[in-house]
N, C-alpha and C positions, 0 to 999 in steps of 0.2 A: 776315265767317266768323261762323256760328252754331254753336252746340251745343245739344242738350237736356238739361235737368235731370232726373233720373228719379229714384225712390225708390231707396234702396239700404240694406237694413237698416231700421234706424231714422235713418237720415241721408240726405242727397241727393247724390248722383253726378252730375259734369258728364262730358259722352262729349265727347273730345277727338277734332277731326277728323283721320281719317288725313293728310292733306297737311301739316299743322302737324308732326304726331308725326315723319313721315318727312322734314320740312326739318329739325327741331332734333334726329332721332334720339333720339328717346323711344321706348320700347318697353314692351311690358308686364312691371310689375313695377318701373319705373324710379322714381327719386325726382324731385319736381320742387319747385320751391320755392314758395309763394303769397306774395305782397306785397299787403298791404290798401293803398290811397292812396285818399282822399277819395272812398268808397263803393264802389272798384272793384275787383276782385280781377283781380290780373297774375299770371299764370302763368309762369315763369321755368325752363329745363331745368337740370338738376343740373350743377355745372361740375363736372367731371372734376379731382381733385387730382393733383398728381404721384405720390404714393402709389398711387391709382387705376390710374393709367397703368403705373408700375413693374410691379406686382403681375400684370400681364398677359404681362409678359417671361417668357419660357421658352427652355430649351438650344434650341429647335425654330426658334425665331424672331427668334433674336438674331443680326444680321450680324455679320462680321467685321471688321476693322480698312478702313477705307480709305487707299487709296495717293492722295496728292497732288502727289505730284511731289518733287523733289531741296529740301535744305536753301537758301535764299535768302539767310539774313541771319545774324547770330550766335546762332541758336535752340541751344539745347542739348537733343538729345532723348536 
């Protein structure tokens, strides 16, 4: 996979191919992690933390309790 380096203000910018962005769920404005190893730059998609995921729960998208059947042991509910 190839990418193009272009001038972006006083810095250089790297265009990320759309296929990689789609496969890794990277969208405009998302953060990525850059790792430098032996003269190489490795781009890693930002991993969502539990807090990031919990932040997206709303009363509208929260599901109700799921019934799993009757008690079969000595469980106390």
